[in-house]
N, C-alpha and C positions, 0 to 999 in steps of 0.2 A: 536574458535573464535578469534582473534588476540585483545588486552584490543583497547578499544578508544584513550586511550591518546597515546598508542603506534603508533596508524596508523596514527593519526596528526601528531606526532612526525619527523614520517618517509616520509611526505610530503614534494612533490618537482613539482621544472615545468621544470623536464630535458628533456623531453619524448613529442610528441606529439601525441594525438590519438585521433580516431574519432568512434563514437559510431556505431554500428553494425547496416544494416536495413536488415531485414529479412524476407521473405515471408512464410509467416504458413498455405498458402491454402491447403496444404495436411496433418495436423496438425488430422485433421477431421478421415483420412481413414488410421489406421495402418498398412491393408492388403497391400495401395498402395507403389509402388515399389520409390515413392519417398519419403517414411514418412521418412526411415533409415537415406536420405543423409540429410532430414531436422536437425534429431536428430542431426547429426553430425555437420551442422554449428552452432545450438544449444549450443553445450557444448563448440564449438568454442567460440561464441558470449561472452556466459557467463563467461567461464573461463579466456577471457581475459581483459573484460570489467565490467563483472559483471552486466551488464545491457544490453539492446537491445530495438530499435525499432520494430516493427511487424506488417506487415502489411498487406493485403488480411485477414483479421481479421475475415471474415464477422459480423463485428457491424454493424448496421446502423450507418452511420455518421450523419446522419439530426437527429436519436435519440437524439443523442449525444446534437449536439447545441441548441435541445428545451429541455435539459437536465439543462444545463446550464441557458437557458434565466430565466427559473424557478426558478433555484439556483441562480439567478442575483436578481430576485423581491422577495425572501426571506429575503436575506441578506440587501437588503434597508430597512426592515422593520424599526419599532422604536422597540428600544432596549427593552419597554416594554410589546410591544407585542411579540420577539421573547422567552424572557424567561416564559413564557409560557408552555414553551415546555422543562425546561432548566434540563440538561443532569442530576443533582439528580429526575429528575422525572419521573414515569413511563409512556410508550405512542411511540406508532411507529416514532415518531420523536423527537431528542433529541439535545438540542442548545449548545454548550459551549461558551461561551462569551469570547472574548477579553482579555488576560495576566493572565486566570487563570491555561492554561496549559505551561509548561515548557518544553524545550530540555537543558538536563543538566544543572541545574539549573536557565537558562535564560528564562525570558519569554516570550515566543511565540507572534509575532505581528497578530494575525491571529484567526478567530472563524470558528467554522465549525459547521456542521450539520449532524449528526449519522442518516440515514434510515433503521428502522432496515428489516431485513425480514418478509412476510407475515405471517410464520409460528412463528414467536417471538412475532408478535407487538401483543398489546392488543385492545380490543373491543374500543378505545378511539375513538369518534365523534369530526370530525376533520372539522374544517370550510373547505369552498370546495374548494378555492386557496388550501392549505396544503393538502388538502387529494390527486389534480392533483399532487403536486410535490408528495409523497409519491408513488402512482401507479408510476410513470416514471420512478423514479430510482426504484424504485423494478422490474421495468423491465429489468432495465438496469442492475442491480443485478443481475438475472439470465443470462445476455448474458455473463455479464465479469467474472461471478463462471464458466460455461461452458466451457468457448475461457481459463481459467487459470486452469480446472481440464486434458485440453485435451492437452497444456503444458507440462503440471506435467506430463503425460504418455509418452510423446516425450523424457522431459530430463532423464524419467525413464531409458526409451533405449538408452539413448544417455551413461549414466553408467555403461550400460550391464547389468541391472537389468530387469525384468518380466515390459511391457510396463504400467500394473497396481498395482504397487507395493505399491506407495504413496494414493492410491485412499481410503482402507481402513480405512486409519487417515483421513479423510474427511467425513463430512456428506456426506450421501448417497445419490447422486441424484435423487434417483428414491422417494425420501418423498421434493422435491423441496429446495434444502438448501442455496438458493445461501446465499453470505456473507453479510454481512452489508453495504449500502454504506457510504462514507464521503465523503461531500461538505465542500471543503475549502474556506474561500475569507482571504487572505490576506491585508492585509493594507498596502494604498499609502506612502510612505515616506513626509516624512511634510520638509519643508523649513527651514534647520539648526539644524535636527533630524539628532542626532549621531548613532541611531540605524542602524548596517550592516545588518542586520539579521533578516528576516520572522520569519525562523523557524532555528535553528543549526544546526551542521551537528551531522547526527545519522544514522542509520542502521532501518531496520523493524524487528518487530517482529516473521511475519510468513514465510511463504517458497516463497511465491512471494506476487509483488505489482503490479499490472495491474493500470498505470498511464493515465488519459485522459485530458489533456490539452485546456483552453480555450484559441481562437488564437490566445489572448494578452498576453499568461501568460509566458512571458519571468522569470528569475531570479531562477529558478531552476542550481544546478549545482551539477555534478557528481563527485566521486572521483577513478579514475583508481587504483583498486585494487592491480597491482604491480610498477607500477611510483610512484603513489602520487598524481598525474597530477590531477588538477581539469580541468571541462572542461563544458562551459555555456548548456543547455540542452534545447532549443527553439521550443517550438510543431510543428512537420512535419505534415503537413496537410493529413487526412485520417489515420495517424498512432498512433499504442498504445504505450506507451514507459512500459518496463516490466525490473524491477529489484529485485535480487536474495534478501532473507531476511534469517536472523538469522538459520528459520530451515531448508533450502537449505543446507545454510552451513554447518552445523554437518551433517545432512546426509548423504552429501557429503563428508565428510572426509576431506574438508578445499579444494576441486576440485577448488568449486566456490566459492567465497567468498561475502558476505551480504556487499551491494553496500553502501558505507557511502555518504551522499547524504546533499544540504542543501540549504536554498532559501534565495538569495540576494535581500535584501530591494528596492522599484522601488518605481518608481515616479509617478505608476498607479496603479487600482485594480486590482487584479490578482486571477483567480480563476481555482479551480482543481477539478478533481475528481478521489483518490486514493482507489483501490479497494485490500486488504488485505486478499489473499489465504490463509487463518488461518487453521490447523489441530484442531481436536476436542481439549478440554483441558486437558483430560486427557490422552491424546496420550507420551507416554516414546520417550523423544529426545534421541538417540542416531547414530554413523555414521551406515551407512547400505550399505557402501561399503570398501574394504580395510581394515578392522577393527580386529585384533588379538588380539590385547589388553587391558584388563580393559579400559574401558572408565566410567568417572563417567556421572551419566545421571539425567535428568530433568522432570519432566513434563511440556505440555508448558501452562498449569495454572501456576505453577509455577515464568515460565519465564517472563508471560505478568502479574501479580502481581508485582512483582522489575521494569519492566519496567512501571506500574502503579503508583507506589511511587516515580520515575524519575519525570515523565510526570504533577503529581499533588503536589508536595513537600509539596506545603502549608496549605491542608486538615490535619484534626486531624484523630486520628486511627479511631474514629466512622463515620468522615464524607468518609472516602476513605471505609471503609464495606457498609455505605450506597451505594457509589456511583457503589460500586462491586454487592452489592442487586439488584440496578436498572437496570445493563448492565451486567448478569450472563456473556457475549458473551466473 
């Protein structure tokens, strides 16, 4: 993976590009004559842009709208009420307050809520409103995890690999393994405030990120992996944004680049729901294509722990260990 600082140093605005829009209606049928063509389209999109909008994905948009309504209601609660779900505590919902998380040394101007998958959640009894949010988010997590795995099969095909080659690296679908759901609320910019970014430039640790954007959620910018140009990513009605993460860059031996992205501070509240399609913690991360020379390897757990230290630099070693214990995934 190209070093973060190198990518920013080589950023430029010399070329114009747009984010591809891919109809993935054939993604669930590997026997379809359209599956191979779809795989080629996805290969081109992810190689050229590092990201894409996907349409005809099978996720119910009415359910997406309901999720954002519930998320907005939660984030509007007093801090004292939200803090009962602090991320350092065990429970199915885990809230992370504004200013605690950092991106490359700078505080993020956002708060987040993790919703654990049903099989990872504890038996904690939640108030009714929280329980409805939990169930709605978990159901969306199932839909998005299934879509993410289908996309991985198509991506494997595009790399000349067996369609199912990535699946053993992830929790088994038969065990209902939806990924944790992250709900994010970026705070609006106040008059005279100098803060330019809600979240600074970064790539995601996992294989893919599937991003739901609330209708008014402007401010996201993606960097083209070749030209270095930054482009605004506005919500596309009915579409889901998909971007390459660090693991897929390594597995593809650099054919796909992990997409650098950032969130510019806006004058309004911003809501989004990224779904991180992450492999099992013990999976060894090494190139799967065009790799004849010995490669330095690591596990996803080791990779993620380094990211955790960057994201929470103010925590002591004991606090970091407690956070990992409470959030083993």
